[in-house]
N, C-alpha and C positions, 0 to 999 in steps of 0.2 A: 040914612044908611040903607033903608029899604029901596029908596028911589035910586041910589047908586048901584045896588045889586041888580035891579030891574034894567037899568041902562046898559050895564055890562052884558047881561043876558041877551038883550036885543042886539047889541053890536056883534056878539058871537054868532047869533042866528043869521044875521045879514052876511057876515063873513063866509059862513058855510054856503049860503046861496050863491055868492059871487064865485066861490071855488068851483061850484058845479057848473055854472054857465061858462067858466073859463076853460073847460075841458078841451083837449086837442080836437081840432076839426078833422073830418074825414080826409083821407089822402086824395089829392087832386089827381085824377087819372092822367092828366096832361103832363104830370111830373113823375109818372111812375116808371119811367125808363122805356116805355113803349111809345115812340114818337108819333104814331098815328092814332093813339088812343083818344077817344072823345067820350065825354060823359054820356052814359046811356047806350053806348054802342054794343059793348059786350058784358057790362056789369061786372060782378065779382068773378074771381077765378072759378072756372068750371071744372068739374071732374071729367076725366077722359071718357068715362062711361056714358056721359051725357051728350057726347058728340055723335051726330048722326053717322051711319055707316058710310054713306056717300061722301061726306066731308072728310071722314077719317081716311078713306081710300085716296081721295084727292090730295090730302096733305102728304101722305106717304109717297104717292107717285110723283108729285111735284118736287119733293125733296130729293128723291132718288134721281130724277131726271136732271135736276140742277147739279148734283154731285158728278154725274156722268159727263155733263157738258164742261164742267170745270176741269176734270181730268183730261178730256180730249183737247180742250183749249190749251192747257199747259203743255201737252205733248206737241201740239202744232206750233206753239211759240218757239220750240226748240228745233223741230224737224222741218217745218215748211220751207220750201225753197223761195216761193214768191213772197216778197216783203208785204204785199197787200194781204196775203193770207195770214201772215204773222200778226199784222195789225188787227185784223178781224178776230183772230184767236185771243189777242190781248183784251179786246173789248168784250168778247164773249165771257172770259174768265171774270172780269170785273163786274159785269152785269149779273151773272149767275151767283156770284158770291154775295152781292147786295140783296138779291131776291131771296136767297136761302137764309140770310141773316134776318130778314124781315119775317120770313115764314117761321123761323126758330122762335122769335119773340111772340108771334101769334100763338104758336103751339105751347109755349111756356105758360101763357096766361090760362090756357085750357088744361095744363098739367098733362100734356100729351107728348111723350118722347118722340123725337124724329129718328128715322133710320140713319145710321152713320156710314152706310155704304150704298152704292148704286144697286139697282135690281140685278138679280142673278144673270140675266141675259145681256146686260149692258157691258160688262167688262170684255166680252168677246170682241166688240168693236175696237176697243182700246188695244187688245192684243194683236189684232189684225193690222192696225196702223203702226204698231211698234216694229213690224217686220218690213215696213216700207220706208222709202226716202225719196227725195227729189220730186219730180213732177208726178210720179205715181202716188206719193204720199198726198200731195196737194189735191189731186183729183179725187182720191178716195175720201179724204177728209171733208171736202166740200160736198160730195155726194151724200155723205153721212149727215152733214149739217142740214141740208135741205130735207132729208128724210126725217131726222130726229125732230126738227123744229115744226114740221108739218104735224107730227104726232102730238107734240107739246101744245101747239095752238089748238088742236082738237080737244085735248084734255082740259085746257083752261076754259075754252068756250062752253064745254059741257057744265063746268062749275058755274059759269056766269049765267047760263040759261036755266039751270036747275032751280027748283023751289026748295031752298034750304034756309034754315033759321040764322045761320052765322053770317052776319053782315060784314065782319072783318075779312073773312075768307073770300067772300064775293068781291069786296073792294080790292083785295090783294090780287085776285085773278084778273080783274078788269085793268088794273095798272100794269101787271106783268105781261099780259098777253100782247100789249102794244110793243113791248121790247122783244118778245119772241117773234112777232110778225116782222119786225125790222131785221132780226137775225136771219130769218128765213129769206127775206127779200135780198139782203146783202149777200148771202151765200149763193143764191141764184145768179145775181149780177156778177159776182166774182167768177163763178164757174163759166159763165158766158164770156166774160171779158178775157179770161185766161185760156179759153178754148177747152176747158175741162168739162166737156159735155158727157152726159151718161152714155156709157158704152164706147166713148171715144178713146 
């Protein structure tokens, strides 16, 4: 009888040990809903107060720039006279939506809300374009795309060259600046091919 009780006690103790070792494993960051997440890249969710001032300013400016380009591109898809400009605008909207979606996921991991509207000075460009049509619209739109993307490339290059701790943001900037450079070059080429030169 004593031996039976001892055996049952031993089995109960081993069962408790197995239950402890079978506890759920940590969530794999590659399955966390952030497609570019890699183990050790950004670690656990970070509070917004821990994000450096430069990185915070970059996140806000990049998001606002993307929102502005989406709005301008959507207008050009409707108003542009040249079908090549409409195609460019369609690609512009697609690329900036994808970039802003990725930035949103990066910001969410850091518990940092993104602005929902462009910067206060950006809607003026949209209002100006809304008053134009035909060739005048195409010319002003392409001029704006060259100017806006030159500023965007500078913004993203500053993030790339800066000494910041956030590797995900730098990776985002390195990936996105290639797209911005293509937008800039395509706008220049379209402006030249269409005869939409500055001041023309």
